[in-house]
RODO-516821 format. One record per residue (C-alpha): residue number from 1; x, y, z; chain. Coordinates in pm, whole numbers, plus 50000, padded with zeros to 5 digits. Layout:
BEGIN
@num->NUM	x->X	y->Y	z->Z	chaine->A
...
***
This chain:
BEGIN
@num->1	x->50004	y->49998	z->50001	chaine->A
@num->2	x->50116	y->50360	z->49942	chaine->A
@num->3	x->50311	y->50476	z->50245	chaine->A
@num->4	x->50079	y->50664	z->50481	chaine->A
@num->5	x->50358	y->50863	z->50639	chaine->A
@num->6	x->50302	y->51180	z->50435	chaine->A
@num->7	x->50320	y->51394	z->50745	chaine->A
@num->8	x->50670	y->51263	z->50809	chaine->A
@num->9	x->50773	y->51361	z->50454	chaine->A
@num->10	x->50629	y->51709	z->50489	chaine->A
@num->11	x->50819	y->51755	z->50820	chaine->A
@num->12	x->51153	y->51719	z->50622	chaine->A
@num->13	x->51255	y->52073	z->50533	chaine->A
@num->14	x->51409	y->51987	z->50196	chaine->A
@num->15	x->51105	y->51777	z->50083	chaine->A
@num->16	x->50862	y->52040	z->50200	chaine->A
@num->17	x->51048	y->52323	z->50017	chaine->A
@num->18	x->51069	y->52136	z->49688	chaine->A
@num->19	x->50705	y->52025	z->49716	chaine->A
@num->20	x->50579	y->52374	z->49797	chaine->A
@num->21	x->50776	y->52527	z->49510	chaine->A
@num->22	x->50601	y->52291	z->49277	chaine->A
@num->23	x->50265	y->52375	z->49425	chaine->A
@num->24	x->50312	y->52748	z->49385	chaine->A
@num->25	x->50444	y->52712	z->49030	chaine->A
@num->26	x->50156	y->52485	z->48946	chaine->A
@num->27	x->49904	y->52745	z->49051	chaine->A
@num->28	x->50059	y->52994	z->48810	chaine->A
@num->29	x->50074	y->52740	z->48535	chaine->A
@num->30	x->49701	y->52675	z->48532	chaine->A
@num->31	x->49613	y->53032	z->48612	chaine->A
@num->32	x->49797	y->53150	z->48302	chaine->A
@num->33	x->49657	y->52878	z->48082	chaine->A
@num->34	x->49304	y->52999	z->48161	chaine->A
@num->35	x->49393	y->53367	z->48140	chaine->A
@num->36	x->49575	y->53324	z->47808	chaine->A
@num->37	x->49297	y->53110	z->47659	chaine->A
@num->38	x->49011	y->53352	z->47749	chaine->A
@num->39	x->49210	y->53661	z->47640	chaine->A
@num->40	x->49309	y->53505	z->47306	chaine->A
@num->41	x->48959	y->53384	z->47231	chaine->A
@num->42	x->48807	y->53713	z->47318	chaine->A
@num->43	x->49037	y->53911	z->47087	chaine->A
@num->44	x->49054	y->53662	z->46799	chaine->A
@num->45	x->48743	y->53441	z->46817	chaine->A
@num->46	x->48968	y->53163	z->46689	chaine->A
@num->47	x->48964	y->52823	z->46859	chaine->A
@num->48	x->49286	y->52738	z->46674	chaine->A
@num->49	x->49474	y->53028	z->46826	chaine->A
@num->50	x->49353	y->52925	z->47167	chaine->A
@num->51	x->49483	y->52578	z->47108	chaine->A
@num->52	x->49810	y->52722	z->46954	chaine->A
@num->53	x->49893	y->52899	z->47279	chaine->A
@num->54	x->49872	y->52571	z->47475	chaine->A
@num->55	x->50051	y->52386	z->47191	chaine->A
@num->56	x->50346	y->52623	z->47224	chaine->A
@num->57	x->50353	y->52563	z->47598	chaine->A
@num->58	x->50380	y->52189	z->47531	chaine->A
@num->59	x->50617	y->52196	z->47237	chaine->A
@num->60	x->50944	y->52227	z->47445	chaine->A
@num->61	x->50858	y->51901	z->47618	chaine->A
@num->62	x->50894	y->51718	z->47285	chaine->A
@num->63	x->51191	y->51913	z->47159	chaine->A
@num->64	x->51401	y->51922	z->47482	chaine->A
@num->65	x->51240	y->51687	z->47734	chaine->A
@num->66	x->51485	y->51396	z->47698	chaine->A
@num->67	x->51779	y->51641	z->47685	chaine->A
@num->68	x->51647	y->51798	z->48007	chaine->A
@num->69	x->51659	y->51454	z->48169	chaine->A
@num->70	x->52026	y->51409	z->48067	chaine->A
@num->71	x->52120	y->51760	z->48196	chaine->A
@num->72	x->51942	y->51694	z->48523	chaine->A
@num->73	x->52184	y->51404	z->48584	chaine->A
@num->74	x->52483	y->51647	z->48554	chaine->A
@num->75	x->52364	y->51976	z->48706	chaine->A
@num->76	x->52224	y->52036	z->49057	chaine->A
@num->77	x->51853	y->51978	z->49014	chaine->A
@num->78	x->51768	y->52246	z->49265	chaine->A
@num->79	x->51961	y->52506	z->49054	chaine->A
@num->80	x->51775	y->52398	z->48742	chaine->A
@num->81	x->51436	y->52455	z->48901	chaine->A
@num->82	x->51542	y->52780	z->49071	chaine->A
@num->83	x->51675	y->52933	z->48743	chaine->A
@num->84	x->51349	y->52828	z->48570	chaine->A
@num->85	x->51126	y->52987	z->48835	chaine->A
@num->86	x->51321	y->53314	z->48831	chaine->A
@num->87	x->51296	y->53324	z->48446	chaine->A
@num->88	x->50921	y->53264	z->48470	chaine->A
@num->89	x->50884	y->53542	z->48719	chaine->A
@num->90	x->51055	y->53787	z->48480	chaine->A
@num->91	x->50834	y->53679	z->48189	chaine->A
@num->92	x->50512	y->53719	z->48391	chaine->A
@num->93	x->50618	y->54054	z->48519	chaine->A
@num->94	x->50708	y->54190	z->48173	chaine->A
@num->95	x->50374	y->54065	z->48031	chaine->A
@num->96	x->50185	y->54218	z->48320	chaine->A
@num->97	x->50337	y->54556	z->48255	chaine->A
@num->98	x->50250	y->54527	z->47885	chaine->A
@num->99	x->49897	y->54428	z->47970	chaine->A
@num->100	x->49860	y->54714	z->48222	chaine->A
@num->101	x->49944	y->54959	z->47941	chaine->A
@num->102	x->49714	y->54790	z->47694	chaine->A
@num->103	x->50000	y->54682	z->47472	chaine->A
@num->104	x->49991	y->54301	z->47508	chaine->A
@num->105	x->49947	y->54107	z->47185	chaine->A
@num->106	x->49864	y->53750	z->47098	chaine->A
@num->107	x->50207	y->53680	z->46956	chaine->A
@num->108	x->50365	y->53792	z->47282	chaine->A
@num->109	x->50149	y->53546	z->47471	chaine->A
@num->110	x->50251	y->53279	z->47229	chaine->A
@num->111	x->50620	y->53346	z->47286	chaine->A
@num->112	x->50568	y->53354	z->47664	chaine->A
@num->113	x->50391	y->53017	z->47650	chaine->A
@num->114	x->50687	y->52866	z->47466	chaine->A
@num->115	x->50929	y->53007	z->47721	chaine->A
@num->116	x->50713	y->52872	z->48001	chaine->A
@num->117	x->50728	y->52533	z->47831	chaine->A
@num->118	x->51105	y->52545	z->47853	chaine->A
@num->119	x->51073	y->52553	z->48225	chaine->A
@num->120	x->50808	y->52287	z->48257	chaine->A
@num->121	x->51003	y->52038	z->48046	chaine->A
@num->122	x->51253	y->52038	z->48336	chaine->A
@num->123	x->50996	y->51975	z->48606	chaine->A
@num->124	x->50988	y->51595	z->48595	chaine->A
@num->125	x->51357	y->51529	z->48548	chaine->A
@num->126	x->51463	y->51799	z->48788	chaine->A
@num->127	x->51212	y->51898	z->49060	chaine->A
@num->128	x->50998	y->51580	z->49060	chaine->A
@num->129	x->51295	y->51348	z->49047	chaine->A
@num->130	x->51453	y->51549	z->49325	chaine->A
@num->131	x->51137	y->51485	z->49535	chaine->A
@num->132	x->51175	y->51110	z->49481	chaine->A
@num->133	x->51546	y->51118	z->49572	chaine->A
@num->134	x->51473	y->51310	z->49898	chaine->A
@num->135	x->51183	y->51065	z->49980	chaine->A
@num->136	x->51383	y->50754	z->49905	chaine->A
@num->137	x->51275	y->50444	z->49712	chaine->A
@num->138	x->51039	y->50318	z->49980	chaine->A
@num->139	x->50846	y->50641	z->49993	chaine->A
@num->140	x->50851	y->50728	z->49618	chaine->A
@num->141	x->50492	y->50622	z->49559	chaine->A
@num->142	x->50374	y->50833	z->49851	chaine->A
@num->143	x->50575	y->51134	z->49733	chaine->A
@num->144	x->50443	y->51108	z->49372	chaine->A
@num->145	x->50088	y->51067	z->49498	chaine->A
@num->146	x->50127	y->51378	z->49710	chaine->A
@num->147	x->50279	y->51576	z->49429	chaine->A
@num->148	x->50009	y->51463	z->49183	chaine->A
@num->149	x->49735	y->51546	z->49431	chaine->A
@num->150	x->49894	y->51892	z->49477	chaine->A
@num->151	x->49911	y->51944	z->49103	chaine->A
@num->152	x->49546	y->51855	z->49078	chaine->A
@num->153	x->49456	y->52113	z->49343	chaine->A
@num->154	x->49651	y->52373	z->49145	chaine->A
@num->155	x->49449	y->52279	z->48839	chaine->A
@num->156	x->49137	y->52371	z->49039	chaine->A
@num->157	x->49267	y->52685	z->49221	chaine->A
@num->158	x->49461	y->52826	z->48925	chaine->A
@num->159	x->49177	y->52855	z->48665	chaine->A
@num->160	x->48925	y->52980	z->48920	chaine->A
@num->161	x->49165	y->53242	z->49039	chaine->A
@num->162	x->49262	y->53340	z->48683	chaine->A
@num->163	x->48895	y->53374	z->48582	chaine->A
@num->164	x->48822	y->53588	z->48892	chaine->A
@num->165	x->49113	y->53818	z->48825	chaine->A
@num->166	x->49033	y->53849	z->48455	chaine->A
@num->167	x->48677	y->53960	z->48545	chaine->A
@num->168	x->48787	y->54192	z->48823	chaine->A
@num->169	x->49115	y->54345	z->48702	chaine->A
@num->170	x->49192	y->54222	z->48348	chaine->A
@num->171	x->49485	y->54019	z->48222	chaine->A
@num->172	x->49747	y->54224	z->48414	chaine->A
@num->173	x->49609	y->54126	z->48752	chaine->A
@num->174	x->49656	y->53757	z->48677	chaine->A
@num->175	x->50005	y->53808	z->48542	chaine->A
@num->176	x->50120	y->54017	z->48841	chaine->A
@num->177	x->49988	y->53749	z->49079	chaine->A
@num->178	x->50174	y->53487	z->48876	chaine->A
@num->179	x->50500	y->53681	z->48901	chaine->A
@num->180	x->50460	y->53702	z->49278	chaine->A
@num->181	x->50392	y->53337	z->49318	chaine->A
@num->182	x->50691	y->53243	z->49102	chaine->A
@num->183	x->50907	y->53458	z->49327	chaine->A
@num->184	x->50772	y->53286	z->49637	chaine->A
@num->185	x->50836	y->52945	z->49478	chaine->A
@num->186	x->51196	y->53040	z->49407	chaine->A
@num->187	x->51239	y->53153	z->49774	chaine->A
@num->188	x->51120	y->52808	z->49881	chaine->A
@num->189	x->51401	y->52641	z->49681	chaine->A
@num->190	x->51659	y->52864	z->49856	chaine->A
@num->191	x->51567	y->52681	z->50175	chaine->A
@num->192	x->51697	y->52347	z->50034	chaine->A
@num->193	x->52031	y->52279	z->50197	chaine->A
@num->194	x->52105	y->51912	z->50130	chaine->A
@num->195	x->52261	y->51786	z->49814	chaine->A
@num->196	x->52037	y->51523	z->49656	chaine->A
@num->197	x->52204	y->51417	z->49335	chaine->A
@num->198	x->52195	y->51572	z->48994	chaine->A
@num->199	x->52565	y->51632	z->48968	chaine->A
@num->200	x->52874	y->51424	z->48921	chaine->A
@num->201	x->52738	y->51197	z->48647	chaine->A
@num->202	x->52990	y->50998	z->48448	chaine->A
@num->203	x->53174	y->51209	z->48195	chaine->A
@num->204	x->53025	y->51068	z->47879	chaine->A
@num->205	x->52865	y->51256	z->47596	chaine->A
@num->206	x->52521	y->51408	z->47637	chaine->A
@num->207	x->52388	y->51231	z->47328	chaine->A
@num->208	x->52530	y->50895	z->47435	chaine->A
@num->209	x->52358	y->50936	z->47773	chaine->A
@num->210	x->52038	y->51024	z->47600	chaine->A
@num->211	x->52064	y->50727	z->47364	chaine->A
@num->212	x->52120	y->50495	z->47665	chaine->A
@num->213	x->51803	y->50628	z->47825	chaine->A
@num->214	x->51603	y->50566	z->47515	chaine->A
@num->215	x->51757	y->50220	z->47471	chaine->A
@num->216	x->51673	y->50124	z->47838	chaine->A
@num->217	x->51305	y->50231	z->47782	chaine->A
@num->218	x->51285	y->50037	z->47458	chaine->A
@num->219	x->51417	y->49722	z->47619	chaine->A
@num->220	x->51135	y->49689	z->47878	chaine->A
@num->221	x->50788	y->49618	z->47740	chaine->A
@num->222	x->50620	y->49737	z->48061	chaine->A
@num->223	x->50791	y->50074	z->48032	chaine->A
@num->224	x->50711	y->50090	z->47659	chaine->A
@num->225	x->50342	y->50022	z->47742	chaine->A
@num->226	x->50338	y->50302	z->48002	chaine->A
@num->227	x->50496	y->50538	z->47748	chaine->A
@num->228	x->50244	y->50437	z->47477	chaine->A
@num->229	x->49953	y->50519	z->47707	chaine->A
@num->230	x->50117	y->50849	z->47791	chaine->A
@num->231	x->50141	y->50935	z->47415	chaine->A
@num->232	x->49782	y->50843	z->47350	chaine->A
@num->233	x->49656	y->51052	z->47649	chaine->A
@num->234	x->49858	y->51352	z->47546	chaine->A
@num->235	x->49754	y->51340	z->47182	chaine->A
@num->236	x->49386	y->51247	z->47212	chaine->A
@num->237	x->49301	y->51320	z->47581	chaine->A
@num->238	x->49455	y->51613	z->47754	chaine->A
@num->239	x->49439	y->51857	z->47458	chaine->A
@num->240	x->49057	y->51878	z->47503	chaine->A
@num->241	x->49128	y->52109	z->47799	chaine->A
@num->242	x->49229	y->52385	z->47554	chaine->A
@num->243	x->48869	y->52376	z->47426	chaine->A
@num->244	x->48703	y->52411	z->47770	chaine->A
@num->245	x->48738	y->52788	z->47754	chaine->A
@num->246	x->48598	y->52795	z->47395	chaine->A
@num->247	x->48305	y->52572	z->47487	chaine->A
@num->248	x->48235	y->52782	z->47797	chaine->A
@num->249	x->48235	y->53109	z->47601	chaine->A
@num->250	x->48081	y->52988	z->47278	chaine->A
@num->251	x->47838	y->52707	z->47367	chaine->A
@num->252	x->47757	y->52765	z->47732	chaine->A
@num->253	x->47775	y->53148	z->47715	chaine->A
@num->254	x->47976	y->53179	z->48040	chaine->A
@num->255	x->48176	y->53485	z->48155	chaine->A
@num->256	x->48546	y->53465	z->48254	chaine->A
@num->257	x->48478	y->53354	z->48605	chaine->A
@num->258	x->48230	y->53091	z->48491	chaine->A
@num->259	x->48486	y->52956	z->48245	chaine->A
@num->260	x->48740	y->52945	z->48523	chaine->A
@num->261	x->48506	y->52743	z->48743	chaine->A
@num->262	x->48435	y->52508	z->48447	chaine->A
@num->263	x->48807	y->52447	z->48400	chaine->A
@num->264	x->48856	y->52419	z->48777	chaine->A
@num->265	x->48621	y->52121	z->48781	chaine->A
@num->266	x->48881	y->51920	z->48590	chaine->A
@num->267	x->49136	y->51992	z->48855	chaine->A
@num->268	x->48886	y->51916	z->49134	chaine->A
@num->269	x->48819	y->51572	z->48985	chaine->A
@num->270	x->49191	y->51506	z->48949	chaine->A
@num->271	x->49250	y->51598	z->49315	chaine->A
@num->272	x->48977	y->51366	z->49438	chaine->A
@num->273	x->49120	y->51081	z->49227	chaine->A
@num->274	x->49475	y->51145	z->49347	chaine->A
@num->275	x->49370	y->51142	z->49716	chaine->A
@num->276	x->49174	y->50819	z->49662	chaine->A
@num->277	x->49471	y->50653	z->49489	chaine->A
@num->278	x->49709	y->50770	z->49765	chaine->A
@num->279	x->49487	y->50624	z->50038	chaine->A
@num->280	x->49363	y->50300	z->49877	chaine->A
@num->281	x->49584	y->50199	z->49580	chaine->A
@num->282	x->49805	y->49887	z->49610	chaine->A
@num->283	x->50101	y->49812	z->49373	chaine->A
@num->284	x->49933	y->49528	z->49181	chaine->A
@num->285	x->49658	y->49770	z->49076	chaine->A
@num->286	x->49887	y->50060	z->48961	chaine->A
@num->287	x->49881	y->49965	z->48597	chaine->A
@num->288	x->49504	y->49929	z->48584	chaine->A
@num->289	x->49451	y->50257	z->48768	chaine->A
@num->290	x->49674	y->50422	z->48503	chaine->A
@num->291	x->49499	y->50273	z->48202	chaine->A
@num->292	x->49138	y->50290	z->48318	chaine->A
@num->293	x->49195	y->50646	z->48438	chaine->A
@num->294	x->49297	y->50755	z->48089	chaine->A
@num->295	x->48990	y->50571	z->47940	chaine->A
@num->296	x->48760	y->50757	z->48188	chaine->A
@num->297	x->48895	y->51090	z->48054	chaine->A
@num->298	x->48806	y->50989	z->47698	chaine->A
@num->299	x->48450	y->50899	z->47800	chaine->A
@num->300	x->48413	y->51221	z->47994	chaine->A
@num->301	x->48516	y->51417	z->47682	chaine->A
@num->302	x->48259	y->51240	z->47463	chaine->A
@num->303	x->47982	y->51305	z->47713	chaine->A
@num->304	x->48084	y->51673	z->47756	chaine->A
@num->305	x->48039	y->51724	z->47383	chaine->A
@num->306	x->47681	y->51606	z->47415	chaine->A
@num->307	x->47601	y->51851	z->47700	chaine->A
@num->308	x->47440	y->52189	z->47667	chaine->A
@num->309	x->47385	y->52267	z->48036	chaine->A
@num->310	x->47654	y->52437	z->48238	chaine->A
@num->311	x->47607	y->52238	z->48557	chaine->A
@num->312	x->47601	y->51906	z->48374	chaine->A
@num->313	x->47902	y->52015	z->48173	chaine->A
@num->314	x->48087	y->52089	z->48492	chaine->A
@num->315	x->48007	y->51740	z->48628	chaine->A
@num->316	x->48139	y->51580	z->48307	chaine->A
@num->317	x->48460	y->51783	z->48321	chaine->A
@num->318	x->48484	y->51662	z->48680	chaine->A
@num->319	x->48447	y->51300	z->48555	chaine->A
@num->320	x->48720	y->51358	z->48300	chaine->A
@num->321	x->48934	y->51504	z->48571	chaine->A
@num->322	x->48885	y->51199	z->48791	chaine->A
@num->323	x->49028	y->50985	z->48512	chaine->A
@num->324	x->49314	y->51228	z->48451	chaine->A
@num->325	x->49399	y->51229	z->48823	chaine->A
@num->326	x->49427	y->50845	z->48823	chaine->A
@num->327	x->49639	y->50858	z->48514	chaine->A
@num->328	x->49869	y->51136	z->48638	chaine->A
@num->329	x->49924	y->50993	z->48983	chaine->A
@num->330	x->50045	y->50660	z->48843	chaine->A
@num->331	x->50240	y->50799	z->48546	chaine->A
@num->332	x->50558	y->50907	z->48728	chaine->A
@num->333	x->50521	y->50642	z->48994	chaine->A
@num->334	x->50530	y->50356	z->48746	chaine->A
@num->335	x->50838	y->50498	z->48570	chaine->A
@num->336	x->51029	y->50577	z->48893	chaine->A
@num->337	x->50954	y->50235	z->49040	chaine->A
@num->338	x->51057	y->50049	z->48725	chaine->A
@num->339	x->51379	y->50245	z->48673	chaine->A
@num->340	x->51713	y->50176	z->48855	chaine->A
@num->341	x->51832	y->50492	z->49042	chaine->A
@num->342	x->52098	y->50568	z->48787	chaine->A
@num->343	x->51852	y->50583	z->48500	chaine->A
@num->344	x->51567	y->50773	z->48672	chaine->A
@num->345	x->51640	y->51119	z->48528	chaine->A
@num->346	x->51699	y->50981	z->48179	chaine->A
@num->347	x->51371	y->50783	z->48181	chaine->A
@num->348	x->51182	y->51079	z->48327	chaine->A
@num->349	x->51327	y->51276	z->48040	chaine->A
@num->350	x->51195	y->51017	z->47795	chaine->A
@num->351	x->50859	y->51039	z->47967	chaine->A
@num->352	x->50861	y->51420	z->47921	chaine->A
@num->353	x->50923	y->51364	z->47545	chaine->A
@num->354	x->50614	y->51137	z->47530	chaine->A
@num->355	x->50417	y->51405	z->47713	chaine->A
@num->356	x->50560	y->51656	z->47471	chaine->A
@num->357	x->50384	y->51498	z->47167	chaine->A
@num->358	x->50081	y->51680	z->47301	chaine->A
@num->359	x->50125	y->51968	z->47047	chaine->A
@num->360	x->50006	y->51725	z->46777	chaine->A
@num->361	x->49681	y->51683	z->46974	chaine->A
@num->362	x->49642	y->52053	z->47032	chaine->A
@num->363	x->49692	y->52128	z->46665	chaine->A
@num->364	x->49450	y->51851	z->46574	chaine->A
@num->365	x->49171	y->51972	z->46803	chaine->A
@num->366	x->49231	y->52337	z->46723	chaine->A
@num->367	x->49214	y->52288	z->46346	chaine->A
@num->368	x->48906	y->52070	z->46378	chaine->A
@num->369	x->48742	y->52330	z->46606	chaine->A
@num->370	x->48806	y->52608	z->46349	chaine->A
@num->371	x->48651	y->52384	z->46088	chaine->A
@num->372	x->48366	y->52211	z->46269	chaine->A
@num->373	x->48338	y->52389	z->46600	chaine->A
@num->374	x->48476	y->52309	z->46945	chaine->A
@num->375	x->48201	y->52067	z->47045	chaine->A
@num->376	x->48229	y->51830	z->46748	chaine->A
@num->377	x->48608	y->51853	z->46764	chaine->A
@num->378	x->48615	y->51728	z->47129	chaine->A
@num->379	x->48367	y->51443	z->47046	chaine->A
@num->380	x->48571	y->51328	z->46749	chaine->A
@num->381	x->48897	y->51336	z->46940	chaine->A
@num->382	x->48742	y->51139	z->47227	chaine->A
@num->383	x->48637	y->50861	z->46989	chaine->A
@num->384	x->48978	y->50859	z->46814	chaine->A
@num->385	x->49141	y->50817	z->47160	chaine->A
@num->386	x->48926	y->50517	z->47249	chaine->A
@num->387	x->49035	y->50347	z->46927	chaine->A
@num->388	x->49401	y->50414	z->47005	chaine->A
@num->389	x->49366	y->50269	z->47350	chaine->A
@num->390	x->49204	y->49955	z->47199	chaine->A
@num->391	x->49513	y->49909	z->46986	chaine->A
@num->392	x->49745	y->49955	z->47285	chaine->A
@num->393	x->49537	y->49712	z->47487	chaine->A
@num->394	x->49594	y->49446	z->47222	chaine->A
@num->395	x->49968	y->49505	z->47158	chaine->A
@num->396	x->50082	y->49578	z->47513	chaine->A
@num->397	x->49893	y->49353	z->47753	chaine->A
@num->398	x->50147	y->49457	z->48024	chaine->A
@num->399	x->49955	y->49781	z->48074	chaine->A
@num->400	x->49660	y->49585	z->48210	chaine->A
***
């Protein structure tokens, strides 16, 4: 069973500081995703541009995720996360000043989203791997469950806060709050005193180390199955979230705060799932929780496309979030438990690359939404995802 000693983990200063830095950064991540999506849709009326902003946030994961995993084996992971948070603070502050003066443009938000993605592609190989190192192998599952639950909470708090600030102050209010939270997250990392790996890796070439990580993943069918499910979820599952703001504005006729609440339902569902998994899950069920969680998200998407009522839509987004929470809680846990300590950062980098294929899904749903509308696009993508899972179920029985 997942270690119940979470309170003991949180009493460890280094663990608490790294965990809290992730929590604060996560709030800003989802706050900005909502704020950017609503702002871009309001000024352009283009679902594709809304999807493009999120696509650009995901693109660095595919381009640089594996390389980030290799670098995280050679550079102090705390310093990687600290530099990223300070960079994000600067970006949010600059955009906030532009928005305050009425000078912010869609292309600037697209550029900022890409820069943000550069930071988030280091989160798993640097900050999250650092959490597992501090926790130790015996408490890795508990640490990952806690971090996933926290991320789920930020997916609920961030959009609601972003929607409220958009309605009350405009885009600049959300951006200034984001800059402040990034600064606080960076301050938390300054509290970390212990050295927990991420430096002193063997002096071999970066590309050789990267190749070894990919070869290790390819040689284990269970790991390949985990990565295949990750690819499917990030191409045909998660990208639907970029259409929540469009569906809320276009089909459900909600204001910014209403859209924020609708998107927050996804995070609330993910949080409930993460807590349930942390309390009740046993190792033999981890793979099934992972797979069936991903399937639940696809079903929630399809049902959402059939709904025209705001409350029902919120409940269906909650259902999709429950599935996403099960999936996300097990994703890092399965990789970290399957990998030997010396290969963890490399395999987490490979996992980031698989997550980074998401831009294909965002482009897919965005183009379909421009052509057919957001609702049909989400329904079609949900059905495509179910077909992809059926193929994975057949060829990789290990995922069951």
